[in-house]
Structures are given as C-alpha cells and as structure tokens.
C-alpha angles and dihedrals in degrees: 000000000000128000093265092054091052090065097040120110111248119234124191115206114201112191133128091216109091092199092056092048091049091047093051092045092053090047097049111024095091090065105023140042103247127206126168146196134191104203144026100264092046092045095052092046094048093044090052093048100040103033095212123210092225137008127215105202128188112218099209110053122166107278090343139082125233087210090061091050089050091052091050091050094047092052090057113092092212095050107028094099096049106114114242124206113192122221118203147146086212101073106153125139096265092050092050093046091051091048093051092047089054091053103267116153102204146343133241115198124220124264089042134193114235092227091053093050092051092046095050093047093047093048093046094050092047090051092050092047091051092049093049090049088062095065093159118044117192121211102182102282097355117082122191123197100201101195094048096032089228120157125202123186114196087341096309119115114237121192115241126178117235092259092046090051092052091050097048090045091051093047094048092048087055098040114176091010120112112237119201119231088243092057091050091046093051090048097056101031115015112193092357106132092187089074117070136180092262088063088055088060089052091050091049092050090053093047091050090058092048095051096042091111093053129084090251132092131187111225126200115227108203113244092358114064136247140320134185123221142159113273092235092049 
C-alpha cells in the first residue's frame, strides 16, 4: 500500500455479480480504496476486519437479502455507523422505505450512470464527515455527544442507555414534529422483533424522568406518537 492509499476512504462493495463489482472497482479505485464481497458471510467478515468508510450493498443477492446483511451490520457496535448505500434494479417506493428504515443512506438504481454513483458516494461521505465533526450537539440546555452517547443537562452528565440516547437524539433532531412509535422503533431496533411499541413507551417514560430538569418536555399525541418541545413553546 502506497502513501496515497493510506489516506483514501475505504469502500466495501457487496454484490454477487462479478461484473458489477469489477465495474464499480474500475469506476472508483482511482479515488477510493476498494474491497468487495459476494455473499453475506464474506461481507460481514470483511466489514469487521476492514472497517470501511462506506458500503455499497446490492439488495437482491443470490439466495440472500441485502436487507438482512444491512440488519446484521447495524446490530454490530463496531459497524452500525458505517453509511450504507443500496444498489438495486428494484427501486420502488416500498423498497426505498424499507431500506431507509433499516438505516440505509441512499439508493443507486441499476443500470447506473457513473457520474451518479460518484456524486452519491461523494455527497454521502461529505455528509458523514460533517456530522462526525459535530461531536457535541447542543439543544439549548441539553448537550449530546454523539460518538460517546453522553448526555449533559445544564452541564450535568445524565446516564442514558444506548436505546434511550438514540430516542432522545431522534426526538431533538425532529423537534416539534410528532414521531410515530413505529418510526422510533425502526430507528433503535430495525428488524428486531424482540422490541415492540410498548417498550418504546417504557423508554419514553424513563427519558421523561431524566430530562425533567431541562427546558424540554416529551408530549404524547394520542393515536400518533411523541414529540419533544420546549416547555415555554
């Protein structure tokens, strides 16, 4: 590996079509360090070992689902924050919604245009870099440290579980907007049937107690879900 490669962003391509993998490699290898995999077991193992900066993931693999691979990656603490861009010839609304619910960032439709692929990858990596640069996000008197999942209220550190942190972060990013239980559920545990919407109510109850000294309150909207807002608002 030369000096240039050391500073290149690493992209993992997961596709069972050798021609597609070769095409994407030829398209991207001048600017990125490219690694690839053709099936789920290989993909998970390589992702764990290489820690890519971005993953291009085909939805329809032979005898396997790209959505299942995405779920496996998102449940892994070391890999859950790696941005995933889906590649698919099946790009209808339901497919895209499912992909976004599972944590996908974007979609590339087959057959794809080289310029579109480069643009989507570039935009996604820039967005991730900008988000990571903002390690601490301040919402009035609540401060969230995203990498460490640390919460401070009026300067005092309050312990939040990982799921509670994800929920308060999601609510604050969507301040004043009502979020359905299903949206919150999909955000913290995509495709995990052990978590149900009643558990969301339990999480919300715990978070309410933990933010009671802040200027925020979580309101229940009957039949809809929850929203967070400033008490004076």
